[in-house]
C-alpha positions as CSV (number, residue, x, y, z in Angstrom):
1,M,0.0,0.0,0.0
2,K,1.3,3.5,-0.8
3,P,1.8,5.9,2.0
4,A,-1.3,8.0,2.7
5,R,-1.1,11.4,1.1
6,S,-2.5,14.6,2.5
7,A,-6.1,15.5,1.6
8,L,-4.6,18.7,0.2
9,H,-3.0,16.7,-2.6
10,A,-6.1,14.7,-3.4
11,R,-7.8,15.2,-6.8
12,P,-10.6,17.8,-6.6
13,S,-13.1,15.4,-8.1
14,S,-12.6,12.8,-5.4
15,L,-12.6,15.3,-2.4
16,L,-15.6,17.2,-3.7
17,R,-17.5,14.1,-4.4
18,A,-16.8,13.0,-0.8
19,A,-18.0,16.3,0.5
20,V,-21.2,16.1,-1.6
21,I,-22.0,12.6,-0.2
22,L,-21.3,13.7,3.4
23,M,-23.6,16.7,2.9
24,L,-26.4,14.5,1.6
25,V,-26.4,12.2,4.7
26,T,-25.9,15.2,7.0
27,L,-29.0,16.8,5.6
28,A,-30.8,13.6,5.9
29,G,-30.2,13.8,9.7
30,G,-32.4,16.9,9.8
31,L,-30.2,19.9,9.2
32,A,-32.1,20.9,6.1
33,A,-35.3,20.0,4.3
34,A,-35.0,17.9,1.1
35,P,-35.8,19.6,-2.2
36,A,-38.5,18.3,-4.5
37,Q,-35.9,16.9,-6.9
38,A,-33.1,15.6,-4.6
39,A,-29.8,14.4,-6.1
40,A,-29.1,10.8,-5.2
41,Y,-25.8,8.9,-5.1
42,R,-24.8,5.2,-4.9
43,Y,-22.2,4.9,-2.1
44,W,-20.9,3.2,1.0
45,G,-22.1,5.0,4.2
46,Y,-20.3,4.8,7.6
47,F,-22.2,4.5,10.8
48,H,-22.0,4.1,14.6
49,L,-24.5,2.1,16.7
50,A,-25.8,4.1,19.7
51,N,-28.6,3.0,22.0
52,G,-29.8,0.4,19.5
53,A,-29.9,2.7,16.5
54,W,-27.5,3.7,13.7
55,T,-26.2,7.2,13.5
56,F,-24.2,8.6,10.5
57,A,-20.6,9.1,11.5
58,Q,-19.7,12.8,11.8
59,T,-16.1,12.1,10.9
60,G,-14.5,9.7,8.5
61,P,-13.2,6.3,9.6
62,G,-9.7,7.5,9.4
63,Q,-10.4,10.0,12.1
64,A,-13.0,8.1,14.2
65,V,-11.5,6.0,17.0
66,P,-14.2,3.6,18.3
67,A,-14.1,2.6,22.0
68,D,-14.0,-0.9,23.3
69,G,-17.5,-2.3,23.3
70,S,-18.7,-0.2,20.4
71,V,-20.3,-1.3,17.1
72,E,-19.4,0.1,13.6
73,G,-21.5,-0.2,10.5
74,W,-21.2,0.1,6.8
75,R,-24.1,0.2,4.3
76,F,-24.1,0.3,0.5
77,A,-27.1,2.0,-0.9
78,V,-28.7,4.7,-3.1
79,A,-29.6,7.7,-1.0
80,D,-30.3,11.4,-1.1
81,E,-31.1,14.2,1.4
82,S,-34.4,12.6,2.4
83,S,-33.4,9.0,2.7
84,M,-30.4,8.1,4.8
85,R,-29.9,4.3,4.4
86,T,-28.5,2.6,7.5
87,P,-27.5,-1.0,8.0
88,R,-30.7,-3.0,8.1
89,A,-29.8,-5.0,11.2
90,T,-28.8,-3.7,14.7
91,P,-27.0,-6.5,16.4
92,S,-25.6,-5.5,19.8
93,F,-22.0,-5.7,20.9
94,A,-22.9,-8.5,23.3
95,T,-24.4,-10.5,20.4
96,I,-21.5,-9.9,18.0
97,C,-18.6,-10.3,20.5
98,A,-20.0,-12.8,23.0
99,G,-17.2,-14.9,24.4
100,T,-14.5,-12.9,22.7
101,S,-11.6,-11.7,24.9
102,V,-8.5,-9.6,24.0
103,T,-5.1,-9.0,25.5
104,A,-4.0,-5.8,27.2
105,G,-3.6,-2.9,24.9
106,H,-6.4,-4.1,22.6
107,K,-10.1,-3.5,22.2
108,R,-13.1,-5.3,20.8
109,V,-15.3,-3.6,18.2
110,G,-18.4,-5.1,16.6
111,L,-18.5,-4.6,12.8
112,V,-21.6,-4.8,10.6
113,I,-21.3,-4.7,6.8
114,D,-24.5,-4.5,4.9
115,F,-24.0,-4.8,1.1
116,G,-27.5,-3.5,0.4
117,R,-30.4,-4.8,-1.7
118,P,-30.3,-5.8,-5.4
119,A,-32.1,-2.5,-6.1
120,D,-29.2,-0.6,-4.6
121,A,-26.8,-2.0,-7.2
122,A,-26.2,-0.5,-10.6
123,D,-27.1,-3.9,-12.0
124,A,-30.2,-5.0,-10.0
125,T,-30.0,-8.5,-11.5
126,K,-26.9,-9.3,-9.6
127,P,-27.6,-10.2,-5.9
128,P,-25.2,-8.5,-3.4
129,P,-23.3,-10.5,-0.8
130,A,-25.1,-11.4,2.4
131,A,-24.7,-8.9,5.2
132,K,-22.3,-10.0,7.9
133,A,-21.3,-9.1,11.5
134,T,-17.8,-9.6,12.9
135,C,-16.1,-9.1,16.2
136,V,-12.7,-7.4,15.5
137,A,-9.9,-7.3,18.1
138,V,-7.5,-4.4,17.4
139,P,-5.0,-2.2,19.2
140,T,-6.7,0.4,21.5
141,K,-5.7,3.4,19.3
142,S,-7.1,1.8,16.1
143,N,-9.5,3.9,14.1
144,G,-12.5,2.9,12.1
145,A,-10.4,2.3,9.0
146,D,-8.2,-0.1,10.9
147,V,-11.3,-2.0,12.2
148,L,-12.6,-2.5,8.7
149,A,-9.2,-3.6,7.4
150,A,-8.7,-6.0,10.4
151,A,-11.9,-7.8,9.6
152,G,-10.3,-9.4,6.6
153,T,-12.0,-7.1,4.0
154,T,-10.6,-6.2,0.6
155,L,-11.1,-2.5,0.0
156,R,-11.3,-0.5,-3.2
157,L,-10.4,3.1,-2.5
158,D,-10.3,6.3,-4.4
159,K,-8.7,9.1,-2.4
160,A,-11.4,10.1,0.2
161,L,-14.0,7.5,-0.8
162,T,-14.5,3.9,0.1
163,C,-15.6,2.6,-3.3
164,G,-15.9,-1.1,-2.8
165,I,-15.8,-3.6,0.1
166,N,-15.0,-7.3,-0.8
167,G,-15.5,-6.5,-4.4
168,W,-18.9,-4.9,-4.0
169,P,-19.4,-3.1,-6.2
170,A,-16.8,-4.0,-8.7
171,T,-16.9,-0.6,-10.4
172,G,-18.1,2.9,-9.7
173,C,-17.5,5.2,-6.7
174,G,-20.2,7.6,-5.3
175,D,-21.9,7.8,-8.7
176,P,-24.9,10.0,-9.1
177,V,-28.2,8.2,-9.7
178,A,-31.0,9.9,-11.7
179,P,-33.8,9.1,-11.8
180,V,-33.8,6.9,-8.7
181,P,-35.5,3.6,-9.6
182,A,-38.7,2.9,-7.6
183,A,-37.2,-0.3,-6.1
184,A,-34.2,1.7,-4.8
185,A,-36.5,4.3,-3.3
186,S,-38.7,1.8,-1.5
187,P,-38.4,1.4,2.3
188,D,-35.9,-1.0,3.7
189,T,-36.9,-4.3,5.3
190,K,-35.1,-5.3,8.4
191,I,-32.9,-8.3,8.2
192,T,-31.2,-10.7,10.7
193,I,-27.5,-11.3,10.7
194,A,-26.1,-14.4,12.3
195,A,-23.5,-13.9,15.0
196,P,-20.0,-14.7,13.9
197,A,-18.4,-17.9,15.0
198,T,-14.9,-16.4,15.7
199,A,-13.4,-13.0,16.1
200,A,-11.1,-11.3,13.6
201,M,-7.7,-10.3,15.1
202,A,-5.7,-7.4,13.8
203,G,-2.8,-8.6,11.6
204,S,-4.1,-12.1,11.2
205,T,-6.8,-12.0,8.6
206,S,-6.7,-8.5,7.0
207,K,-6.0,-8.2,3.3
208,P,-4.2,-5.4,1.5
209,A,-6.5,-2.7,0.3
210,A,-6.9,-2.6,-3.4
211,E,-6.4,1.1,-4.4
212,S,-7.3,3.1,-7.4
213,P,-4.3,4.9,-9.1
214,N,-3.0,7.7,-6.8
215,S,-5.4,6.8,-4.0
216,S,-4.9,7.0,-0.3
217,R,-6.4,5.6,2.8
218,G,-8.4,8.7,3.6
219,L,-11.8,7.0,3.1
220,L,-14.8,9.2,3.7
221,L,-13.9,12.7,5.0
222,G,-15.7,14.7,7.6
223,G,-16.3,18.5,7.5
224,A,-18.3,21.4,8.6
225,G,-21.5,22.3,6.9
226,A,-20.3,25.6,5.4
227,V,-17.2,23.9,3.9
228,I,-19.5,21.2,2.5
229,L,-21.7,23.7,0.8
230,V,-18.8,25.4,-0.8
231,A,-17.5,22.0,-1.9
232,L,-20.9,21.2,-3.4
233,L,-20.8,24.4,-5.5
234,G,-17.3,23.6,-6.6
235,F,-18.2,20.0,-7.4
236,A,-21.1,21.2,-9.6
237,A,-18.8,23.6,-11.4
238,W,-16.2,20.9,-12.0
239,R,-18.9,18.6,-13.5
240,R,-20.1,21.4,-15.8
241,G,-16.6,22.1,-16.9
242,R,-15.8,18.4,-17.6
243,D,-19.0,18.0,-19.5
244,A,-18.2,21.1,-21.6
245,T,-14.8,19.7,-22.4
246,D,-16.1,16.3,-23.4
247,S,-18.8,17.8,-25.7
């Protein structure tokens, strides 16, 4: 894996796209009302489980440091300002990490990965992998990105975005979706995830992250609302400029 590069050196397209996606899920949390024609994107969202409910992470996994006994979640879906898509199951830490112990200097973190519904994929005819839960044992200072990597996942990254987990999806990264298919816009149905048989240990089952050219391990960036709005305008201008060049 290449050394992580500063976000200041990341391509504008990747950083701005990350900011747009973060703005969408932030607005879905109630900071702003959704417009009549909301832009939607297909992406991996990052969440924390608190009091039995998922909340969208306010910082990226590279900055978030989960505590021992916490549960992290990832969900692939199509979402806009009005529809934050969380993992469809809420297994507790006790359920995920029952019977798992760690040595001094380590912590246990529950991890839920929901690959979404067929309707969430670009090709709705291909069924996504089954959602899974894993108990991950990592050093105490490990962040959310470390937890995901220690679970034995193969990651496809593009600068500030997590594009694919375990090959899902194989292509695309935070792509806009318009119009949103009716099936993708339909409400989620809760699912049940079986408890893992064994815990994943840091350094024992993790796989190298598959990176896009010039990518880093930044994953999804956090940011203040004002900065995100500026980034949204810049992202729109960049898209218009690219389209004009291609035409």
